[in-house]
RODO-2510 file (C-alpha; in nm, 4 decimals, decimal comma):
residues 315
     n   res          X          Y          Z
     1     m     0,9094    -0,5218    -1,8670
     2     l     0,5716    -0,3570    -1,9233
     3     h     0,3220    -0,3791    -2,2060
     4     v     0,1670    -0,0397    -2,2771
     5     r    -0,1582     0,0242    -2,4640
     6     v    -0,2128     0,3811    -2,5790
     7     v    -0,5079     0,5407    -2,7515
     8     s    -0,3638     0,8359    -2,9416
     9     p    -0,5530     1,1131    -3,1258
    10     s    -0,4568     1,1023    -3,4927
    11     d    -0,2893     1,4443    -3,4779
    12     v    -0,0527     1,3234    -3,2019
    13     t     0,0321     0,9757    -3,3305
    14     a     0,3172     1,0761    -3,5619
    15     e     0,4972     1,2628    -3,2829
    16     l     0,4299     0,9782    -3,0414
    17     v     0,5708     0,7170    -3,2771
    18     a     0,8817     0,9279    -3,3351
    19     v     0,9390     0,9503    -2,9591
    20     l     0,8969     0,5762    -2,9142
    21     v     1,1164     0,4780    -3,2093
    22     a     1,3963     0,6965    -3,0741
    23     d     1,3929     0,5194    -2,7357
    24     a     1,6065     0,2038    -2,7302
    25     g     1,4039     0,0712    -2,4357
    26     v     1,0856     0,0492    -2,6425
    27     l     1,0205    -0,2813    -2,8195
    28     n     0,7520    -0,4443    -3,0341
    29     l     0,5970    -0,1151    -3,1412
    30     t     0,2652    -0,1605    -3,3222
    31     v     0,0425     0,1118    -3,4665
    32     l    -0,3192     0,0477    -3,5659
    33     p    -0,4609     0,3657    -3,7277
    34     a    -0,8210     0,4662    -3,6538
    35     s    -0,8916     0,1367    -3,4783
    36     v    -1,0236     0,2603    -3,1426
    37     r    -1,3576     0,3997    -3,0336
    38     n    -1,4460     0,5701    -2,7037
    39     p    -1,2139     0,7515    -2,7128
    40     d    -1,1613     0,7632    -3,0860
    41     g    -0,8071     0,7386    -3,2090
    42     d    -0,5169     0,5190    -3,3103
    43     a    -0,4054     0,2187    -3,1093
    44     v    -0,0354     0,2277    -3,0279
    45     l     0,0969    -0,0847    -2,8566
    46     f     0,4509    -0,1439    -2,7336
    47     d     0,6664    -0,3013    -2,4647
    48     v     0,9134    -0,1042    -2,2568
    49     v     1,1934    -0,2314    -2,0354
    50     q     1,1554    -0,1606    -1,6635
    51     g     1,4355     0,0923    -1,6464
    52     r     1,2823     0,3146    -1,9156
    53     a     0,9181     0,2903    -1,8092
    54     n     0,9054     0,6034    -1,5928
    55     e     1,0674     0,8225    -1,8592
    56     v     0,8492     0,6849    -2,1385
    57     i     0,5305     0,7289    -1,9379
    58     g     0,6427     1,0829    -1,8584
    59     r     0,6729     1,1545    -2,2315
    60     l     0,3232     1,0153    -2,2881
    61     r     0,1911     1,2534    -2,0255
    62     q     0,3746     1,5440    -2,1898
    63     l     0,1827     1,4643    -2,5065
    64     q    -0,1376     1,4808    -2,2942
    65     l    -0,2299     1,1260    -2,3897
    66     d    -0,3628     1,0654    -2,0392
    67     r    -0,6197     1,3412    -2,1048
    68     r    -0,6850     1,3284    -2,4771
    69     g    -0,6514     0,9537    -2,5120
    70     s    -0,5805     0,6618    -2,2838
    71     i    -0,2775     0,4882    -2,1290
    72     a    -0,2945     0,1357    -1,9862
    73     l    -0,0065    -0,0624    -1,8336
    74     e     0,0255    -0,4383    -1,7980
    75     p     0,3228    -0,6251    -1,6459
    76     v     0,4905    -0,8755    -1,8769
    77     t     0,5737    -1,1762    -1,6602
    78     t     0,7319    -1,3836    -1,9382
    79     s     0,9073    -1,2672    -2,2534
    80     i     1,0695    -1,5174    -2,4904
    81     s     1,2874    -1,2781    -2,6822
    82     a     1,6429    -1,1467    -2,6828
    83     g     1,5125    -0,7934    -2,7351
    84     p     1,4745    -0,6958    -2,3661
    85     a     1,8279    -0,8150    -2,2883
    86     r     1,9723    -0,6121    -2,5753
    87     a     1,7712    -0,3066    -2,4710
    88     s     1,9149    -0,3315    -2,1178
    89     v     2,2791    -0,3444    -2,2276
    90     g     2,4781    -0,0551    -2,0840
    91     r     2,2036     0,0521    -1,8459
    92     s     2,2384     0,0900    -1,4714
    93     r     2,2171    -0,2340    -1,2794
    94     f     1,9409    -0,0705    -1,0784
    95     d     1,7189    -0,0133    -1,3829
    96     d     1,5669    -0,3611    -1,3788
    97     f     1,4468    -0,3102    -1,0206
    98     a     1,3286     0,0505    -1,0354
    99     p     0,9635     0,0902    -0,9339
   100     v     0,7245     0,2140    -1,2005
   101     w     0,5736     0,5083    -1,0173
   102     e     0,2501     0,5130    -1,2123
   103     e     0,1886     0,1578    -1,0904
   104     v     0,2753     0,2576    -0,7339
   105     d     0,0326     0,5500    -0,7544
   106     a    -0,2433     0,3246    -0,8906
   107     r    -0,1783     0,0636    -0,6203
   108     i    -0,2002     0,3192    -0,3394
   109     r    -0,5130     0,4782    -0,4826
   110     a    -0,6727     0,1343    -0,5146
   111     d    -0,6046     0,0839    -0,1428
   112     g    -0,7779     0,4177    -0,0855
   113     r    -1,1147     0,2755    -0,1903
   114     f    -1,3267     0,1276     0,0851
   115     p    -1,6077    -0,1105    -0,0140
   116     p    -1,8276    -0,2654     0,2569
   117     s    -1,6017    -0,5718     0,2606
   118     w    -1,3134    -0,3540     0,3849
   119     y    -1,5107    -0,2591     0,6947
   120     g    -1,6269    -0,6176     0,7327
   121     l    -1,2697    -0,7461     0,7343
   122     l    -1,1695    -0,4869     0,9911
   123     v    -1,4568    -0,5872     1,2217
   124     i    -1,3810    -0,9579     1,1780
   125     a    -1,0152    -0,8917     1,2522
   126     g    -1,1240    -0,7065     1,5671
   127     l    -1,3389    -1,0016     1,6767
   128     i    -1,0542    -1,2480     1,6201
   129     a    -0,8233    -1,0209     1,8206
   130     a    -1,0818    -0,9989     2,0986
   131     v    -1,0905    -1,3769     2,1278
   132     g    -0,7108    -1,3781     2,1280
   133     l    -0,7078    -1,1279     2,4146
   134     l    -0,9631    -1,3233     2,6186
   135     t    -0,7761    -1,6506     2,5706
   136     n    -0,4245    -1,5028     2,5856
   137     s    -0,3584    -1,6508     2,2412
   138     q    -0,0745    -1,4820     2,0548
   139     i    -0,1543    -1,6936     1,7490
   140     l    -0,5020    -1,5409     1,7221
   141     i    -0,3570    -1,1925     1,7671
   142     v    -0,1192    -1,2535     1,4767
   143     g    -0,4064    -1,3921     1,2699
   144     a    -0,6125    -1,0804     1,3381
   145     m    -0,3228    -0,8592     1,2314
   146     v    -0,2949    -1,0440     0,9008
   147     v    -0,6713    -1,0179     0,8332
   148     g    -0,6887    -0,6448     0,9065
   149     p    -0,6752    -0,4327     0,5862
   150     e    -0,5900    -0,1022     0,7538
   151     y    -0,2306    -0,0576     0,6370
   152     g    -0,3322     0,0300     0,2817
   153     a    -0,5640     0,2986     0,4154
   154     i    -0,2862     0,4417     0,6344
   155     v    -0,0534     0,4677     0,3353
   156     a    -0,3304     0,6198     0,1213
   157     l    -0,3888     0,8813     0,3930
   158     a    -0,0201     0,9746     0,3990
   159     y     0,0115     0,9692     0,0206
   160     g    -0,2939     1,1908    -0,0248
   161     a    -0,1572     1,4396     0,2287
   162     v     0,1853     1,4541     0,0621
   163     r     0,0474     1,4770    -0,2923
   164     g    -0,2105     1,7403    -0,2014
   165     d    -0,4979     1,5029    -0,2839
   166     s    -0,7405     1,6103    -0,0144
   167     a    -1,0130     1,3719    -0,1312
   168     l    -0,7869     1,0671    -0,0978
   169     a    -0,6555     1,1798     0,2406
   170     l    -1,0004     1,2661     0,3760
   171     n    -1,1634     0,9451     0,2522
   172     s    -0,8833     0,7404     0,4079
   173     a    -0,9038     0,9277     0,7394
   174     v    -1,2813     0,8814     0,7569
   175     a    -1,2539     0,5122     0,6670
   176     l    -0,9878     0,4505     0,9318
   177     t    -1,1870     0,6341     1,1977
   178     a    -1,5123     0,4565     1,1147
   179     g    -1,3449     0,1191     1,0615
   180     f    -1,1591     0,1206     1,3914
   181     a    -1,4735     0,2448     1,5685
   182     l    -1,6665    -0,0511     1,4280
   183     a    -1,3875    -0,2899     1,5289
   184     v    -1,3933    -0,1485     1,8836
   185     a    -1,7717    -0,1803     1,8957
   186     g    -1,7594    -0,5387     1,7717
   187     a    -1,4963    -0,6363     2,0291
   188     l    -1,6947    -0,4577     2,3022
   189     l    -2,0169    -0,6417     2,2172
   190     l    -1,8399    -0,9771     2,2024
   191     a    -1,6661    -0,9174     2,5348
   192     l    -1,9906    -0,8006     2,7007
   193     t    -2,1656    -1,1139     2,5771
   194     v    -1,8834    -1,3346     2,7063
   195     r    -1,8895    -1,1572     3,0428
   196     a    -2,2678    -1,1746     3,0761
   197     a    -2,2647    -1,5459     2,9976
   198     g    -1,9786    -1,6097     3,2387
   199     l    -1,7642    -1,7555     2,9606
   200     e    -1,4463    -1,5617     3,0225
   201     p    -1,1453    -1,7922     3,0659
   202     k    -1,0337    -1,8427     3,4252
   203     a    -0,6929    -1,6857     3,3737
   204     f    -0,8451    -1,3729     3,2199
   205     a    -1,0980    -1,3464     3,5043
   206     l    -0,8116    -1,3660     3,7552
   207     g    -0,6316    -1,0801     3,5812
   208     v    -0,3674    -1,2938     3,4106
   209     r    -0,3621    -1,1049     3,0812
   210     p    -0,0095    -1,1012     2,9356
   211     v    -0,1227    -1,0444     2,5769
   212     s    -0,3480    -0,7562     2,6735
   213     h    -0,0730    -0,6066     2,8908
   214     l     0,1698    -0,6142     2,5994
   215     i    -0,0785    -0,4216     2,3847
   216     n    -0,2056    -0,1619     2,6308
   217     t     0,1351    -0,0484     2,7562
   218     p     0,3027     0,1366     2,4672
   219     d     0,6679     0,2265     2,5193
   220     w     0,9789     0,3219     2,3239
   221     f     0,9978    -0,0274     2,1792
   222     s     0,6544     0,0292     2,0267
   223     v     0,7916     0,3395     1,8568
   224     i     1,0997     0,1574     1,7259
   225     v     0,8992    -0,1323     1,5851
   226     a     0,6408     0,0963     1,4231
   227     v     0,9089     0,3074     1,2528
   228     l     1,1002     0,0024     1,1270
   229     a     0,7807    -0,1662     1,0082
   230     g     0,6769     0,1544     0,8348
   231     i     1,0058     0,1647     0,6436
   232     v     0,9680    -0,1994     0,5426
   233     g     0,6080    -0,1312     0,4396
   234     v     0,7077     0,1519     0,2069
   235     i     0,9765    -0,0621     0,0427
   236     s     0,7413    -0,3589     0,0104
   237     l     0,4643    -0,1477    -0,1365
   238     t     0,6771     0,0237    -0,4009
   239     e     0,8652    -0,2906    -0,4993
   240     v     0,5629    -0,5249    -0,4822
   241     r     0,7065    -0,7573    -0,2186
   242     a     0,3852    -0,9146    -0,0915
   243     a     0,5422    -1,1594     0,1543
   244     t     0,7401    -0,8811     0,3210
   245     l     0,4295    -0,6626     0,3386
   246     i     0,2520    -0,9360     0,5347
   247     g     0,5389    -0,9132     0,7804
   248     v     0,4492    -0,5481     0,8330
   249     f     0,0899    -0,6446     0,9136
   250     i     0,2032    -0,8725     1,1964
   251     s     0,4644    -0,6336     1,3348
   252     v     0,2572    -0,3358     1,4420
   253     t    -0,0280    -0,3381     1,6925
   254     t    -0,3210    -0,1600     1,5328
   255     i    -0,6283    -0,3848     1,5136
   256     p    -0,5352    -0,5700     1,8386
   257     a    -0,5165    -0,2313     2,0123
   258     a    -0,8627    -0,1427     1,8819
   259     a    -0,9945    -0,4783     2,0042
   260     d    -0,8345    -0,4286     2,3454
   261     i    -1,0142    -0,0969     2,3835
   262     g    -1,3429    -0,2851     2,3518
   263     v    -1,2438    -0,5848     2,5660
   264     s    -1,0928    -0,3749     2,8448
   265     s    -1,3952    -0,1437     2,8476
   266     a    -1,6307    -0,4432     2,8718
   267     f    -1,4480    -0,5703     3,1805
   268     g    -1,4234    -0,2278     3,3459
   269     s    -1,0517    -0,1821     3,2899
   270     g    -1,0541     0,1849     3,1950
   271     q    -0,6790     0,2377     3,2345
   272     e    -0,6031    -0,0523     3,0019
   273     a    -0,8542     0,0794     2,7471
   274     l    -0,6815     0,4195     2,7509
   275     g    -0,3432     0,2517     2,7089
   276     s    -0,4696     0,0581     2,4073
   277     a    -0,6141     0,3774     2,2589
   278     a    -0,2744     0,5427     2,2980
   279     q    -0,1101     0,2417     2,1321
   280     l    -0,3515     0,2604     1,8399
   281     v    -0,3061     0,6337     1,7839
   282     l     0,0711     0,6048     1,8221
   283     n     0,1096     0,3272     1,5671
   284     v    -0,1268     0,4719     1,3066
   285     t     0,0456     0,8109     1,3367
   286     l     0,3944     0,6632     1,3044
   287     l     0,3043     0,4415     1,0078
   288     a     0,1468     0,7387     0,8286
   289     a     0,4422     0,9655     0,9078
   290     v     0,6966     0,7121     0,7824
   291     a     0,4950     0,6635     0,4622
   292     a     0,4661     1,0401     0,4108
   293     v     0,8439     1,0767     0,4356
   294     g     0,9478     0,7401     0,2966
   295     i     0,7685     0,7335    -0,0386
   296     p     0,9137     1,0655    -0,1655
   297     a     1,2544     0,9698    -0,0226
   298     q     1,2489     0,6349    -0,1982
   299     r     1,1443     0,8007    -0,5228
   300     a     1,4362     1,0431    -0,4962
   301     l     1,6755     0,7599    -0,4148
   302     w     1,5691     0,5551    -0,7168
   303     r     1,5963     0,8626    -0,9370
   304     h     1,9540     0,9058    -0,8177
   305     l     2,0468     0,5384    -0,8561
   306     t     1,9100     0,5078    -1,2086
   307     g     2,0190     0,8545    -1,3203
   308     a     2,3795     0,8460    -1,2007
   309     r     2,4827     0,5703    -1,4421
   310     r     2,3080     0,7397    -1,7337
   311     a     2,4805     1,0687    -1,6549
   312     r     2,8210     0,8972    -1,6502
   313     r     2,7422     0,7158    -1,9759
   314     t     2,6343     1,0306    -2,1612
   315     g     2,8960     1,2564    -2,0021
***
């Protein structure tokens, strides 16, 4: 269930209230006339069950309340009332799980903002991955993949391209390019320092580099894993499954590939650096492509699942 706060111009409030009263999924409706400033208007507060949220928010947009007033959404984690259960009677069993697409949109757009800390995390992740490559430590590679924040930017890039939001897509593309470049540079500097000081582990110096080899030799298995992880990422993002989303971070080689470009270049392994670059481009491209296709497909699927039962009930 969601709690919705609306600022409504006084000339729209009566129509808004009529719409809300007529919807059985709307609960706890409260109207406070002329109680809001900046923007000026009436405060209209209500709760809406999950399965009706998308339709109700759509009606609010039709009344131009997103432009002339204000709409704010808050998840209700606990409700001690029989009202939500009664409001859900007769609805599709999928209604309670349907994503609220305004929240999904806000979440993706939030991931499309890139403060300095975002770049800092990407560089730190690259440094951790570089140490993992030098020491052949798979644990450090996994840790670097968890630290790296790039997946949100990849999804924001795809979402902006699909939605025709050129600013979101361009900002995400620039951030990914600059962020990965900084991660490569950080890994390169660290590896050059290690090499100059003669601190490289013996196995790495002898060419025993199983972790690096796994990263810089992309193959069909890389494609399969990236596509599957991309599908899981889309589902996790829209349904707010944080634990599953972390699994996506540690499934696809992005930041370790960037780090391996720097480490391999520092030790004169040009072929390995090119292989890692190919791995990086391949995985970013596949994740973005799956997101570009998967988000609209999932939206259409949920529309079908929640709409089929309603059509049968009203038919």
